[in-house]
Structure formats: C-alpha cells, structure tokens
N, C-alpha and C positions, 0 to 999 in steps of 0.2 A: 543315481548310477546312469552314466551315459550309454549311448547306443553301441559304442565300440566295446565296452566292457561286457554288455549283455550279449553281443555277438560272439564274443570269445567264450563266455560261459555256455552259450548254446552249442557252439562247435564242441566244446569239451563234453557237453551232454550227449551229443550224437556219438561221439567216440565211445563213451561208456556204454551207451545202449547197444552199439554195435558189438562190443565185447561180451555183452550179456544177453544178446538176442536169443541165443539158444536155450538160455535158462528160463526166459519168460514165455509161458504157454499162450498168454494173452495180454495185450496192452492196448488201450484205447485212450487217445488224446483228443478226440472230437475234432479232427481235422476234416478236410474234404472227403465227401462220400460217407460221412458218419450215418446219414439218414437211411443209406441202403444197407448198413450193417445192423442198425437197431430198428426193430419192428414194434409198432404199437400194438397193444391188445385191442382185439375187435369187440370186446365186451363194452356195452354202452356206459357201464359204471365208470370207465376210465376216459373221462372227457378232457382231462388236461393234456395240453400239448407243450412239449419242452421247447426251448429256443436255444441256439447255440450263439454265443457272443463272448466277447472278452470283457472281464470285469473292468470296472473304471480304473483307469491308470495303467493297464497292462495291455499287451498284445497277444496274449495266449488265449485262445477260444475255450469255452467250457460249456457244459450242458446246464442250462438255466431253468429253474421253476419260475415261470413268469406270472402265474395266477394263484391265489389262495382259494381255500375252500374247494379244492379239486382233488379227485383221485387221478394219480399218474401211474401208468403201467406201460413199460417198454422193455424189450428183451433183445439180447444179441447172443447167438450161438458161438461157442468156442470151436475153433477149427479142430482142436485136439482135446479129448476128454481128459480131465485131471483127477488122479485118485489120491484122496487124502492119505491113504495108507502109505504112499511114497513120500509124505511130507507135503505140507501146503503152506503157501504165503498168499494172503489176500491183502490188497492195499489199494487206496484211492484217496484222493484229495477232496476236501469239502470247504467251501467258503460260504458263510452265512452272512451275506452283505447287508441283510435287513434284520438279523437276529433269528432266534428260534424260540418261539413262544409255545406252540403246540403243533406237533408234526413229526413225522419220520424222515430221516435222512440216511437210511440204511440201504444196503444192497442184499439181495437174495441171490445165492448161487445155487442154481436149479440142479436137481438130480438128473443125470443123463438117462433118457429113454429114447428108444429108436423112433418112435412116431411122434415126438414132440414138435408142435408147431408154435413158434413165438406168438403168433396172433392169438393163440387159445390161452394165454396168460390170465390167471385169476388169482385171487388171494388163497385159493385152495391148491394151487399147483405145487407139487412136491418139491421141496428143497433140501439140500444137504446141510448148508450153513447159511445163517443169517447174521450179518455183521454190520455194526455202525451206529451212529447216534440216533436216539429217540428222546423226545422230551414233550410232556404235556402234563399239567398239574404237578403232582408230587413225583411223577416219573422223570428222572434225568440220568440217563445211562448210556454207555456204549454197549450194545447188545453183542454178545457172542453166544449164539444158539446153535447147538449141534443136534441134528435130527438123526437119532440112533435107532438102528434095527437090531433088536435083540435076537439071540440064537433061537428063541422060541417063536420068532416072527412077529413080535409086537413091535411098533415103532412109537417112540417117545421123544419129545423135545427135551433136551438137557441144557438148562440155562445156567450161565456163569453166575455164581454167587458174588455179590459185592463188586459189580463192574465199575470201571472208571466213570467219571462224569464227563459231560459234553463240554468241549471248549466253545464258550458262547460269545466270544469277541468276533469282530468282523474280518479278522484275518483268514488266510488260507491255512488250514491244518491238514496234516496227512495222517491217516489212521491205518494201522497195520495189525493183522492177526497171523501169528504163526503156530502151526500145529507140528509137534515133533513126535513122530511115531517111534522113534527109537527108545524113549523112556516115558511115553505117554504123558507128555507135558505140553504146555502151551504158553503163549505170551501175547500180550496186547500192548502195542506201542502207540504213542501219540507224538507226532513230530520226531519219530526216531528214538524216543526215550521209553523204556518199559514202564507201564503204569500198572500192570497186573500180570502175574505169572505164577505157575505152580503145576500141580498134579491134576490130571483130568479126573482121577478117582476121588479127589478130596474137594475140588473147588466147584463142582457142578451138582445141580439138583434138578430133578432126582438123581441119585447116584447111578453110574453106569452099571454097577453090579449090585443087586439087591442083597440083603442080609441072609445068611445062611439059616438063621433061626428067627422066629417071630413069636409074639405073645399069642398064647392059645386063646382064641376068641371065645371059647366055651368055659374057660376058668373064671371063677368069680370069688370075691373076698368072703370068707366065712363070717356070719354074724358075730361070732365070738372072738373075732380077731381084734385086738386092742393095738391101734397105732398111735395112741396119744402119749408122747414121752413124759409130759408133765401134767400134774393135777393140783388143784387148791388143797392146802394143808387142812384136813379136816379138823384138827386139833386147834386151829388158830381162832382167837376171839378178838373182836373189834375193842380197842381201848375205850375207857369210859370217857376221856377228853376228846375223843375224835369227833369233831363237828363237820359233818358232811354237807351242811347247808352254808358253810362259810363261803363268801363269794371269792372267785379267783382274783378279781381286780377291785380295788378300792380307791376313792377319790384321794388325791395327794393334798393333805391338809397344809403342808408347807408351801405349796405352790402359790404364787401372787400373780395377779393380773399384770401382764407386761404394760410398761409405760406407752401411752399413745394408742392403746387399744380403742377402737372406734365402736362403742356399744350401739349407738343409734344408726349406725350405717349397715344397710344390707349387704350381703356378700355379692349379689347381682344387682344390676340396674338396667333399665330399658336402653337400647342402642340409640343414642341421639342422632346418629347418621342414618338411621333407618326410616324409610317413608312408606306410607301405605301404598300398595301396588294400585295402578290406575284401573285394573279390572276387578278391584275388590267390591264385592256386592254385600253391603251390610245386612240386607234382608236375608240373604242366603248364607253368607259366610259369618254373620255376626259381627260384633264390635272388633275392629282391628286393634291389636296390640303389638307394639313394637317388640322384636325378639330381645331376649335378655343377654347381657355380655357381663364379664366380670366388673365389679364396682372399681372404677379407676382410683378411687380414694383409698381403696384397700392395698394397693400395690406398695405404697410407701409405709403403711401402717402394719404393725405385727399381726393384726387381725381385725375382723369386723363381726358385728352381730353380738348376741349375749355370750358373755364369757363363762365357761364352765371349767371346773378344776380337772386337770388331766388325771388319768387313772395310773396307779402303780400297783405292782403285784401285792396281794395281801399276804403277809407273813404268816397269818393264821390259816391260809388255805391248805387243805389237805386232800380234798376231793373225795370221791366215792371210796369207801374202804373195801378192800378185797383181801382175801387171805393169801399168804405167800405160797408160791408153787413149790412143790417137791416132786421128787422122782416118782413116776407112776409104777407101783409094784407089779402091775399086770401087763406092762408094756412088752410087746413082742417085736417091735421094730416095723419099718414100712413093708406094706404088703405089695407084691408084684405077681402078676399071673405067671404061670409056668411057661417055659419056652417049648416050642415044637419046631420040627423042620419046616422051613419056608417051602411051601409047594410050588412057588414061582422062582425059586432060586436058579441062577445060572452064573456062569462065570465067563467074562469076555475080557481077556488079557490084552487084546488089540482092538480097542473100540473104533479107532480111526478107519479101520478096514471095513466097518459096517455103517459108515455114513452115506455111502453111495457115491459114485463117480460124479464129478461136476461136469456138466455139458453145456451150461448157459449161464449168463449173468443177467439179472433183472433188477430194475428199479420199480418196485411196486409199493407205492406210498400214498398217504393222504396227508394233507398239510393246511394249516391256517396262516401260513406265512408265504411270502414270496422271496426271490432273490437267493435261493440256494444255487450254488454252482459245483457240479460234480466234475471231476477231472482226473485224468491219468489213472484209469481203472487198470489194475495188474492182477493177474493170477499166475503163480509161479510155484515151483517146488523148492527153490533155493532162496533163503533169506538174503544172500548176496545180491540177487537180482533186485529185490525191493530196495535195498540199500543204494544201489547204483542209480535207480530211477529217482530216488529221493534227491540224491546229489545233483543229478542232471537236470531235473524239472522243478522240484519243490524249492531247493536251496536258493537258486537265482530268483525265483518268484518271491521268496521270503525277503530277500534283500531289497527289491523293488518296493514291496508293500511297507517295508520299514521306513524307506525313503519317503513314500507317499504319506505314511502316518506321521513322520516327523514334521513334514511341510504342513499337513493339516493342523497339527497341534500348535505349530508356530503361528499359523493364520488364525486360529481360534484365541490363541493368547494374545495376538495383537488386536483382534476384535474386542476381546474382554477388557484390555487396557484402555483401548479407545473409548469404549462404552463407560468405563470407570471414570476416565478423564472428563468425558462429556457430562456425566452425572455430577461429578464434583464441581465442574463449572456452572452447571445449571443451578446446583445448590447454593454455590457462592453467590451467583447472580440473585437468586431469590432471597438469600440472606441479606445482601446488600440493599435490596429494595424494600426490606422491612423498615417500619419507622421505629424510632427509639422506644416508643411505647409498647410496640409489638414485642421488641426484643426483651424488654423488661417483663412483659407477660410471659414470654417463653421460659423465663428463669423459674417460674413457678411450676413448671412441668418436671423439674428435677425432683427426685425422690425425697430430698431433704426439705423442700419448700412445698411440695405438693399437699400436705395437710393444712397449710395456711392459705391455699389458694381461694377457698370460699370466703374466708374473712377478708382477704384483700381484694374481693371482686369489685366492690365500688371504686376503689382507687384505680384498678386495671381498666374498668369501664371508662373512667374519666380520662385516663391516659390515652385510651383508644379514640375517644370522641374528640379531644382536643390535642392536636399535634404539638402545640407550643408548650403544653404544660410540663412534659418531661424536661425540656430545656429550661424552663423557668425554675423547676425544682432543683435542677443542677446548678443553675446560675445564681440563686438566692444566696447560698452560703458563701459564694465567692464575692458577690457584692457586699455582703454584710462584713466580710473580713476586709475588703478594701475600704470601707467606710471607717471601720475601727482603726486601721492603720493611718488613714487621713486625720482622724481626730487626734490620734497619738502624737503624730508629727506636728500638728498645728497647735496643740495645747501650750500656753504660756506665752505665746507671741501675740502682740497687738498690731492691729492694722494701722499703718501710718495714715494720718489724715491727708486728704488731697486739698491743696491750697492753704492760705493762711488760717490759723485758728481764730476762733471767735474772739478769744481774749486779745489776740494781736490786733485785730480789727478795732476792738474797743479802745485800745491804748491809743490808736491813731484817729479815733473818732470817725471811723468810717461807718456809713450806714449799712445796716444789716437787716435781713428779713424781719427779725423780731423787733426792730425799731419802729416798724409800721404801726400807727395808731389803730387800736382794735376797732372793729366795726361795731356799730351800735347793736345792742341785743335787747330783746324784749325783757321787760322787768321780770317776768317769771322765769327767765333763763340766766339770772345773774349767777355767776360762778362763786363759789366759796374762795375767799382770798386767804391765802396763808399769811399769818402775821409777819410783819416786817422783821421783827426780832428774830424769828426763826430763820428767815431768809438771810438776814445780816450775819447770823452766825454760820449758817452754811456757806455764805460767800467768804466769810472770814476764814474759814477753815480751808477753803478751796483755793483762795487767792493768797499767795505768799508775798505779793508785791506790796511796797509801802505807799503806793499812789492812792489818793482819796477815790471813794467809790461814788459814782454818780447815782444817787438814790432814785431819781426818776427812771433812768435807763434800767436800773436794777429791778425796779418794781415791774417794769414791762416784761421782764424775763421770769417773773414768778410763775410757777406752774399753777395752773387753775385746776381746781378739782371739780368734778360734776356734783 
C-alpha cells in the first residue's frame, strides 16, 4: 500500500472519528502527550516502564512492553465516568510482535471513586470490568470478568465461562466487549467478529442470581436407604466347564518366523560415531561406553534378536466368573437431601447497574514476554463508535500488515529456495567427487542391499583402497567380449606368408637358413634322427610336384628330437 492510499484512508478515519466523537467517552492512540495522561504506579512492585514507538513497518505509535519478567502498572483517568447500566463498549488493539508465552495483556477498567489517585494503583485496586487476553501454561483465554455488587452488599467476580482463545500470531488484533443492559446480554468480538455471546445469567460463574433453594446441610441419607439398582443373581451357579485360569492370550502356533529375521543381531548397537569425552575420568566415572542407537542392520530386516511367536486371543478364555445382574428388589432410587430456602438468595434483574461506574483505565500486568503493543483504547456506550474506530484505525493497519506479511513470506520463500538450490548443488558436487568405489559402497545402504553389506565388506574395502579396481572390474567383461569377437572374425583365415615360400626357394636352389651345415655338437648331445623313410613319406605327402627330391637337403630339414 502506497503513501497516498494510506493518507486517504487516514483522512477517511478522521472523518469517521469526528462523526462519532460524541459517542466515545474515551479514546487513546498514544500520540503526543500520552505520558501526561497515563500515570505510573508509585508502588515499587511496578518496575516496568512502557515505551511508545511504531511497530516495525508501520508509522502508527503504540504503547510497547519493552522488558520481560516485569510488573507494569499505569493508569489514566476518564474525563467522564461511564455507567455500564447505560450500555458499555470496551475496545483496544493488541499486537504480540514476539508472541505470548506467559503473561497478561488485558486492561482493567477501574471503579470510579472520588479520591482515587492513579499513582496508588495496585493489584487490589477495585475494578468494575477486566477484559483482554491472558495466557500462561494451560490458561489461554480472553477474560471478561464483571465485578458485581449484590443487593446484600457482597462483591463477587463473575467470570465468563468458556471464553475465546487468544490470537497468538504476530499481527494486530482488535478485541471488543459489549454489554447490553436492555436484555442483560453480552458479546465478545475479535477483529469485529463475534466469538462469544449470550445471557449474563447463563454464561457467567458464579451466577449473578443464586438459587432460591439449596440442599439442607443437616439432612443425611438413612442407613437403610438402598440406592443400588442392580445386584448379582443369588440363584446363579458357575458352570462346571468354566475355566477361570485359562489365559487371555496364547501363542499363535500357525505363525512363522519372517524371512530375513536376524536372530543373532541385537536390537541396539553402540553408536560408531560417538567418542569418549575429553574430560572423562575413568577412575571417577568408570569405563566409558558408547551410547546405544538402533541397530542399522535391523532397519531393512523384519526384526532382530530372538524370535518369539506372536500372541492371539485364546478362544477358551472366559475370565473370572460372576453371576448375572438382576433388578434389586429393595432399590429405592437415588437419594438426595431435602431442599430448604436459600438464606443468601436475592434477585438482581439488572446486574450491569451494580458493577459500578468506570472512572479510569489501567494496564496492570506481569509478563514473561516483550513486544506487546497496546493501541487505540476506547470506552463508549454505543457499539457503532467501536465499529467506526475499527474501520478508521484497525482496518488500514490490517492492510499494511498483510502487505508486510506477504513480502516477508516471499522473502522467506526466496531464501528457502536459494538454500535448497545451494544444498542440491553442494550435494551434487559431493556426489560428483565420490570415487566409483564409494558410489558402489553407497548402494549397500539401500534397504534391499543392507543385509548383505557385511558379507560384501571385503570387496567394498578393496574397492575403496584401490581406485583402479572398479574400472578393471567394469572393463574386464568388455575386454573378454572384444577378444571373443576378434577370434570369431579371425577363425578359418590363414595368414599369407611374407616373401617367397621355402618350397619356391628350393626349386630355384636358393640358399636358405636351414641349408647351413649344423655346428659340431658334443657326442653326448647327438639328437635322435627321424628315419628317412618317415621323412620321405611326409615329404611325399606334402609335395605334390614331380620333381626329384634332393635327399641331402631334405635330411638337413629333418626335425631333430631331443
């Protein structure tokens, strides 16, 4: 919302206030001079001091609680006393900028007395009405307490039963209490919507008007009075087959141990990441033991430890036998003491006239929080005045806060998305920096492979120690496949000889290496010579030419055997 729109809304608010000024007996928005209108209690108990400042993001000043664990007491007198018997409207805004954990954020509307001095405020100062949020422990309510003076002169606090809960978010909320003397009813509004309403005579406790009759305190139940409607049947007999000792649950004999159950694994294990504290003294503290954590192996398994059969209901179980109940023939019904006239009975048909006129408004609280902002306190007789002030003051503030909240949520969302992107980038970087062996080891953290991690540990350790091993394992099948393909395509083909063959050289009587005369060898190393006949046959088979064979050269080519 831009400044121009806020200015227009503020101008509209001023017009509405001017139109309703006569209807508001008191209105405080904590502008200039507020500290001359509001007086601190002189009691040392009230050491807290309010501050006036604009909540973050707004330009409207409000009364702020700046310190926790303090008692605050401050009062302002009304120029004109207000009588609840003429109708009463109480309204103020409250912003819990830092939440409400334990403390009061209500206002007390003090009973008018001629000699009252605001500096004399204490927790015992008489008030006519207390209204507003209060929360601590199990208490979480918007109080509406009416301090009523009975016709007999007794004064008693009347508390609203089942009051609304406090709005605990950090936005500004407006609380309104309306008392209607015409029909003795009330209404509690939060942000202009009714949260609770009804009859003064039905919704407050203790009741404004006591009962006409009460129980006689001197009456007591006769000893012969029977108020038990049912009794065990005296004629009933326990059946002979009734087994009172049969157990309620028995082992299920049809149950089978789930597959994968780890009998030898304990449910817990020492935390492997835990280390002994540096200041651990064995002599004083004893031997240090790592704290236990759930056994990681059990996560993927159906269970760990010794398996026992589950229990099932025993079909034979009947429990303790007891006789059936029958109507008690001596039953006289419930006993109640007789009624007598209430000696304290009175009738007040207009209780709002006995609350006392309101002469001052006070904030008398104790809190364990900070950042409460009180603003736009109103006391009037006409609900229309409260509605006009809500429209002129609270509604524009609500729009500004909605804009601020939307901006903050967008910023938080942007931060969250940025943090998520950075985390994903870091995770991706970390993942890319892992070795292949580490990535294979990570697979065994999956629930399906976790039970086999211990078995695969030697292989995982080898993969971690030798970075080349994973690549070798992956490459081996590829290399074997390539070798097989090579042999497949090379099978059946003969390699062509390089240069003229030996046979061709022999035909041309070209000297070849095997024509060289053998070197002399020791007698002990004379090789065994294959018979010529065998050689001739082999040559005859191998040589399909008709040319004569040079026997001398042929013998020089005979393979020698060791």
